[in-house]
Backbone as a ProteinNet text record, in pm:
[ID]
protein_1_A
[PRIMARY]
MDNKPLNYQISKCWTIFLFVYYCLIILAGVGLLLYYFIDEIKPSLPQEDIKKYTFIVSILASAMMAAVRYSQKLYKACIDGRVAFIGDNKSMFIGNSMYFFLRPFYSVTLAVVFVICLMGGLFFLMNGLDCIMNVRMVYLSAIVSAFIGYSIGSAIDTFETISKNRINKLA
[TERTIARY]
2074.4	2040.6	1919.8	1947.3	1794.2	1732.7	1576.2	1505.2	1409.2	1455.7	1365.2	1405.5	1305.4	1355.4	1409.7	1535.5	1624.9	1553.3	1589	1535.9	1705.7	1677.4	1741.6	1780.5	1892.5	1874.7	1941	1898.4	1874.6	1869.4	1913.5	1872.2	1772.3	1672.4	1547.1	1632.7	1725.4	1789.4	1843.2	1922.5	2028.6	1881.1	1759.7	1690.7	1595.5	1577.1	1522	1621.4	1752	1872.1	1896.8	1858.5	1878.4	1747.3	1650.1	1551.6	1590.1	1632.2	1660.1	1754.8	1862.8	2005.2	1935.2	1852.9	1790.3	1684.7	1602.9	1571.9	1630.7	1732	1833.3	1956	1970.2	2051.4	1931.5	1776	1681.8	1694.6	1623.9	1657	1760.4	1863.4	2018.5	1991.6	1937.8	2011.4	1902.7	1739.8	1654.5	1692.2	1734.4	1734.4	1871.4	1946.6	2127.5	2055.6	2027.7	1987.8	1930.4	1825.9	1757.5	1825.6	1898.9	1990.4	2065	2164.5	2217.3	2188.2	2071.6	1981.6	1942.4	1840.1	1814.6	1885.6	1998.6	2078.1	2181.6	2297.5	2420	2449.2	2359.6	2403.7	2293.9	2389.7	2345.6	2427.6	2339.1	2431.1	2550.8	2597.9	2742.4	2820.9	2813.5	2946.6	3074.1	3142.9	3260.7	3309.7	3425.3	3419.3	3417.8	3503.1	3600.2	3496.5	3417.6	3261.7	3161.9	3170.1	3062.7	3153.2	3287	3347.8	3302.4	3312.8	3290.9	3159.3	3058.4	2903.2	2861.4	2940.4	2907.8	2942	3014.7	3058.6	3033	2914.4	2857.3	2719.7	2687.2	2553.3	2493.6	2628.2	2643.1	2658.2	2690	2699.9	2582.5	2518.8	2360.9	2302.2	2272.5	2147.8	2153.8	2315	2326.6	2299.4	2374.1	2364.6	2185.8	2093	1971.4	1890.3	1910.3	1820.9	1859.3	1989.5	2021.7	1959.2	1975.5	1840.9	1756.6	1664.9	1529.2	1529.5	1592.4	1599.3	1587	1710	1719.9	1620.6	1592.3	1457.8	1380.7	1320.9	1203.2	1242.8	1319.7	1420.8	1360.6	1412.6	1391.1	1270.1	1220.2	1063	978.6	1003.4	892.5	931.1	1062	1109.5	1036.2	1056.1	987.4	821.8	776.2	612.4	612.5	685	635.5	712.2	740.9	821.7	934.2	1003.6	1138.3	1263.3	1227.6	1378.5	1339.5	1453	1444.5	1499	1500.5	1537.7	1677.4	1762.9	1907.9	1840.1	1956.1	1935.9	2095.3	2139.3	2265.6	2358.6	2305.5	2423.9	2480.4	2576.3	2596.4	2693.9	2763	2787.4	2720.1	2643.1	2444.8	2406.3	2457.3	2399.7	2442.3	2586.7	2710.2	2713.6	2672.7	2622.6	2535.2	2422.1	2322.8	2274.3	2360.3	2368.3	2487.2	2559.1	2663.9	2624.5	2543.5	2481.3	2376.6	2300.6	2270.2	2315.7	2383.8	2467.9	2525.8	2623.3	2713.1	2654	2556	2523.8	2480	2488.2	2520.2	2641.9	2687.6	2832.4	2867.6	2876.5	2861.4	2844.9	2688.7	2628.5	2729.9	2760.7	2855.7	2964.1	3042.5	3158.7	3137.9	3031.2	3022.5	2971.7	2880.2	2848.2	3011.4	3059.3	3201.7	3288.1	3300.7	3375.8	3317.8	3154.5	3097.5	3170.2	3130.5	3157.8	3288.4	3460	3560.2	3568	3499.6	3489.2	3455.3	3288.8	3218.4	3323.7	3388.4	3430.7	3620.9	3660.5	3769.9	3714	3640	3592.7	3548.6	3516.2	3461.7	3613.5	3700.5	3852.9	3909.6	3869.4	3963.1	3925.8	3800.5	3703.9	3688.7	3688.6	3679.1	3802.1	3917.3	4065.8	4033.4	3969.3	3975.4	3827	3834.4	3637	3581.3	3665	3581.2	3457.1	3449.8	3355.8	3178.7	3262.4	3111.9	3070.9	3163.8	3167.9	3076.9	2922.5	2799.8	2771.9	2633.1	2539.5	2470.1	2457.8	2395.1	2451.8	2672.9	2694.1	2665.7	2610.5	2618.4	2411.7	2339.1	2183.6	2219.5	2300.5	2300	2344.6	2491.8	2548	2444.4	2373.1	2285.1	2217.2	2130.4	2015	2085.3	2175.8	2259.7	2314.6	2381.5	2372.5	2278.4	2149.9	2070.1	2013.2	2027.1	1932.6	2062.3	2219.4	2281.2	2315.9	2241	2159.3	2117.2	1959.2	1915.5	1872.7	1978.8	2025.8	2155.4	2204	2362.4	2334.6	2256	2285.8	2281.6	2214	2219.7	2327.4	2346.1	2507.6	2601.9	2581.3	2722.9	2749.1	2623.6	2574.8	2658.6	2631.7	2638.1	2779.9	2859.4	2999.5	3056	3043.8	3064.2	3077.1	2984.9	2968.9	3046.8	3051.6	3139	3274.3	3344.9	3475.1	3480.8	3431	3441.2	3475	3334.6	3395.6	3492.6	3543.9	3688.2	3761.1	3764.7	3932.1	3938.9	3833.1	3819.7	3836.9	3805.8	3857.3	4052.5	4096.8	4218.5	4322.8	4259.7	4281	4310
1405.3	1345.6	1410	1385.4	1435.2	1303.5	1286.6	1205.1	1256.2	1297.1	1331	1213.6	1145.3	1010.4	1092.2	984.1	1007.8	958.8	1040.7	981.1	929.8	814.4	724.2	725.8	695.3	670.9	623.5	505.1	334	336.5	165.4	138.2	36.2	2	-68	-231.2	-257.6	-366.8	-379.7	-294.9	-277.2	-311	-267.1	-269.9	-401.7	-488.9	-604.5	-659	-637.4	-694.6	-740.7	-602.7	-621	-675.9	-699.9	-715.7	-918.1	-941.6	-1083.3	-1128.9	-1028.6	-1027.6	-1051.3	-969.1	-956.9	-1128.9	-1110.2	-1265.9	-1345.4	-1357.8	-1511.4	-1480.9	-1363.7	-1404	-1386.5	-1388	-1395.4	-1535.2	-1601.7	-1725.9	-1807.6	-1795.7	-1847.7	-1885.8	-1704.5	-1721.3	-1801.6	-1775.8	-1881.2	-1996.6	-2031.8	-2201.2	-2276.6	-2188.5	-2215.9	-2218.2	-2082	-2096.9	-2199.4	-2214	-2300.8	-2450.9	-2500.6	-2615.5	-2560.6	-2494.9	-2550.1	-2508.9	-2453.2	-2483	-2570.7	-2615.4	-2806.3	-2905.7	-2850.7	-3051.5	-3027.7	-2887.3	-2861.8	-2851.2	-2758.1	-2719.7	-2733.3	-2788.4	-2922	-2865.6	-2920.4	-2855.1	-2922.7	-3055.5	-3099.7	-3045.7	-2927.4	-2897.9	-2882.5	-2927.5	-2865.7	-2763.1	-2687.4	-2526.6	-2526.3	-2562.2	-2521	-2498.1	-2587.2	-2616	-2460.5	-2470.5	-2298.5	-2219.5	-2185.9	-2078.7	-2102.2	-2165.4	-2179.1	-2147.2	-2240.9	-2236.5	-2020.9	-1972.8	-1839.6	-1775.1	-1777.5	-1718.8	-1711.3	-1827.7	-1875.6	-1799.9	-1857.5	-1835.3	-1641.4	-1596.8	-1450.4	-1353.7	-1408.5	-1387.3	-1430.9	-1515.9	-1572.8	-1410.7	-1466	-1343.7	-1221.5	-1186.4	-1020.3	-999.8	-1044.9	-1028.2	-1087.8	-1158.5	-1159.7	-1058.7	-1048.8	-926.8	-761.5	-755.2	-619.9	-666.5	-781.8	-782.6	-718.5	-786.5	-757.7	-597.8	-555.5	-370.5	-347.3	-342.3	-274.3	-291.9	-419.3	-442.1	-398.4	-351	-283.2	-160.4	-121	29.4	41	-10.7	-3.7	-35.3	-82.3	-137.8	-24.9	49.8	167.4	272.2	323.6	364	394.7	253.1	255.7	288	215.8	258.2	393.1	430	638	717.1	673.2	699.6	799.8	719.6	795	709.6	674.4	578	599.1	682.6	774.4	656.3	583.7	556.5	598	597.9	647.2	745.3	902.7	1016.2	973.8	1126.8	1193.5	1141.7	1097.3	1096.2	1001.9	940.2	775.4	785.9	883.7	844.9	860.7	925.2	872.4	757.1	724.7	553.4	437.1	477.3	370.7	400.9	531.2	544.4	480.5	488.9	417.3	276.1	258.7	103.2	45.2	81.2	50.9	49.5	183.1	149.1	51.1	17	-102.8	-291.1	-283.9	-368	-399.5	-310.6	-337.7	-341.1	-315	-320	-475.2	-523.3	-690.3	-729.8	-674.5	-692.4	-612.1	-457.1	-397.3	-428.1	-516.6	-620.6	-712	-753.5	-916.2	-827	-804.4	-689.3	-650.7	-549.7	-552.3	-609.3	-744.4	-823.5	-946.9	-956.1	-1014.6	-921.1	-845	-714	-738.8	-755.5	-775.7	-869.3	-1015	-1130.9	-1155.6	-1076.2	-1088.9	-1011.6	-874.3	-813.8	-862.6	-909.5	-1002.1	-1124.5	-1166.8	-1274	-1260.3	-1164.4	-1041.5	-1015.8	-942.7	-904	-1026.4	-1072.6	-1229.9	-1271.2	-1278.7	-1412	-1292.6	-1199	-1086	-1119.8	-1095.9	-1073.4	-1218.5	-1373.9	-1431.2	-1524.4	-1424.5	-1512	-1659.6	-1628.7	-1743	-1771.6	-1853.3	-1871.4	-1990.8	-2086.3	-2227.6	-2224.9	-2141.2	-2140.4	-2061.3	-1977.2	-1924.3	-1942.7	-2058.4	-2074.4	-2184.1	-2166.9	-2285.4	-2214.2	-2314.4	-2340.9	-2097.7	-2120.9	-1978.6	-1882.5	-1868.1	-1779.3	-1776.2	-1901.9	-1876.7	-1782.2	-1859.2	-1791.8	-1598.2	-1609.7	-1423.3	-1400.4	-1424.8	-1336.8	-1359.8	-1446	-1443.5	-1303.3	-1322.9	-1213.8	-1077.2	-1069.8	-980.1	-893.1	-985.2	-1005.4	-945.2	-995.2	-1001.9	-838.1	-793.5	-645.4	-587.5	-595.8	-524.7	-533.4	-640.1	-627.3	-536.5	-531.2	-456.6	-312.1	-304.4	-156.3	-148.2	-201.3	-139.1	-7.3	69.6	208.2	305.5	245.5	339.6	331	239.4	192	297.6	227.9	279	441.4	536.9	668.2	671.1	593.9	634.9	587.5	519.6	462	583.4	673.1	808.4	918.7	912	1046.5	1023.5	916.5	878	915.7	851.9	830.8	975.2	1091.5	1223	1278.9	1278.4	1323.5	1275	1209.6	1116.2	1169.8	1172	1215.9	1383.6	1440.3	1590.7	1638	1536.2	1570.5	1527.4	1492.4	1416.1	1583.8	1593.2	1750.4	1838.6
141.4	7.8	-82.9	-172.5	-267.6	-315	-228.4	-284.4	-408.7	-521.5	-634.4	-738.2	-778.6	-849.9	-1017.1	-1020.4	-1105	-1278.8	-1344.2	-1484.5	-1572.5	-1630.5	-1715.8	-1840.9	-1866.9	-2044.3	-2099.7	-2170.9	-2139.5	-2276.6	-2387	-2485.4	-2451.5	-2541.8	-2533.7	-2509.8	-2572.6	-2568.7	-2478.4	-2392	-2277	-2131.1	-2174.8	-2032.8	-2085.7	-2144.2	-2156.2	-2117.6	-2151.6	-2095.9	-1924	-1893.5	-1714.6	-1676.4	-1701.7	-1662.1	-1637.5	-1746.7	-1795.6	-1699.2	-1678	-1615.7	-1445.2	-1399.3	-1243.1	-1252.9	-1304.3	-1303.3	-1324.3	-1397	-1373.3	-1278.1	-1192.2	-1077.3	-941	-949.1	-861.9	-864.1	-978.4	-960.8	-925.2	-936.3	-917.1	-785.1	-697.6	-579.9	-484.6	-552.9	-449.2	-493.2	-604	-614.3	-557.5	-529.7	-489.2	-334.4	-269	-120.1	-79.6	-139.4	-107.8	-118.1	-202.1	-191.3	-57.9	-72	29.1	176.3	191.7	306.2	379.8	241.5	263.9	271.4	188.3	150.9	220.1	241	221.5	392.7	481.1	574.5	699.4	772.4	891.5	976.8	1130.6	1292	1238.3	1241.7	1292.3	1123.1	1082.7	1000.3	1054.7	1018.1	1049.3	1074.8	1125.1	1096.8	999.8	863.9	745.6	681.8	660.1	586.2	632.3	783.5	817.9	725.6	761.1	681.2	526.8	456.9	302.3	260.4	361	329.8	379.9	470.7	540.1	398.9	342.7	193.1	128.3	143.7	-1.1	-49.5	111.4	139.9	104.6	182.6	202.8	35.7	-16.5	-171.6	-245.8	-249.6	-296	-255.4	-93.1	-60.5	-99.7	-109.8	-136.6	-301.3	-367.9	-496.7	-565.1	-473.9	-494.7	-460.3	-358.8	-314.5	-410.3	-472.9	-476.5	-637.3	-706.7	-843.3	-784.4	-647.1	-638.1	-667.5	-564.3	-547.1	-662	-761.9	-884.8	-974	-994.4	-1088.8	-1075.1	-932.7	-910.2	-937.4	-899.7	-907	-1087.4	-1141.7	-1306.7	-1348.8	-1344.7	-1390.2	-1383.1	-1167.9	-1181.6	-1233.9	-1287.6	-1385.2	-1516.3	-1511.7	-1718.5	-1685.5	-1577.9	-1562.9	-1564.5	-1488.4	-1461.5	-1592.3	-1664.4	-1786.9	-1769.4	-1652.2	-1649.5	-1694.4	-1803.2	-1899.1	-2012.6	-2037.3	-2220.2	-2271.3	-2395.2	-2495.5	-2567.6	-2508	-2624.9	-2689.9	-2631.2	-2744.8	-2793.3	-2782	-2818.4	-2734.9	-2625.9	-2481	-2454.5	-2569.8	-2515	-2353.2	-2301.9	-2160.6	-2091.8	-2089.2	-2030.2	-2018	-2132.7	-2155.4	-2086.8	-2140	-2027.7	-1865.3	-1826.9	-1725.8	-1679.8	-1695.2	-1657.7	-1662.3	-1793.1	-1833.2	-1729.2	-1668.8	-1554.3	-1439.8	-1392.5	-1281.6	-1250.9	-1317.6	-1313.7	-1323.2	-1399	-1421.2	-1301	-1246.5	-1123.1	-999.8	-957.2	-811.4	-760.3	-831	-717.1	-719	-797	-783.6	-638.5	-665.2	-538.9	-425.3	-453.5	-290.2	-252	-328.4	-284.9	-255	-284	-254.3	-86.4	-84	86.9	139.1	67.1	148.8	232.6	91	144.2	281.8	203.1	354.6	469.3	477.7	590.5	684.1	629.7	670.7	731.9	610.7	682.4	814.3	841.2	978.3	1043	1020.3	1126.6	1208.9	1110.6	1128	1223.1	1152.2	1233.5	1382.7	1383.7	1512.1	1619.8	1581	1663.9	1693.5	1642.5	1621	1785.8	1746.7	1800.4	1990.7	1963.7	2123	2146	2096.8	2144.3	2171.2	2063.5	2045.5	1963.9	1867.6	1813.2	1749.3	1637.7	1651.6	1675.8	1743	1816.2	1833.2	1950.9	2034.2	1949.7	1840.1	1764.2	1651.8	1574.4	1429.2	1437.5	1417.1	1386.4	1260.4	1258.1	1151.7	1178.2	1281.7	1303.7	1217.8	1258	1111.9	995.8	985.5	849.6	791.9	904	893.2	950.1	1011.7	1021	934.7	877.4	741.7	582.8	674.5	513.9	488.8	643.9	691.1	652.4	721	672.1	542.8	493.8	323.8	265.4	305	194	229.6	348.9	406.9	279.6	304.7	241	48.1	45.4	-91	-115.8	-67.6	-65.1	-84.1	31.6	53.5	8.1	-83.6	-116.1	-165	-250.1	-284.4	-177.3	-67.3	33.3	118	76.9	194.1	138.2	3	-46.5	-87.9	-11.1	-24.4	128.8	247.5	400.8	390.9	354	358.6	288.4	188.1	105.4	173.7	263.5	330.3	514.4	529.4	615.1	600	490.5	481.7	452.7	358	326.3	489.4	605.6	699.1	815.7	796	856.8	794.7	645.7	603.3	591.3	619.5	655.7	814.7	896.5	1040.9	1042.6	957.6	953.9	909.6	782.4	725.3	800.7
[MASK]
+++++++++++++++++++++++++++++++++++++++++++++++++++++++++++++++++++++++++++++++++++++++++++++++++++++++++++++++++++++++++++++++++++++++++++++++++++++++++++++++++++++++++++

């Protein structure tokens, strides 16, 4: 993987939009996570509520941390002069815009897959979720999902490399 900083071609309006978009995701994530952890998640929650909150908190933590990471990436690129405001290449503008816009969605998708895999694995190993489905599951999922959100770019690259290697071994 090449560690050379990338240059981006994006419009001024889109750059401002992305910063506002990321700030809103971060503020909503912090606010809702605080609300759920302070007011909703209690040690005596029923198992169905624990499942629900596990997914909700994972989605919030992942999207919030992806917004933190990609707002940081965008402002560093702006500071370093690696953002060129639209030239003639409209496809580069669209690609760069979607690169930044879709990252929180990618992180949410991967966090949901993680929670499903975690629950499925525990269900398989324990022959049910009754003995392990408690509030600790919500905290564990939130922590891992936050890491997924922050490192979504690396996670996508890793999955791509693993997938290619597996497919090549099958062929």
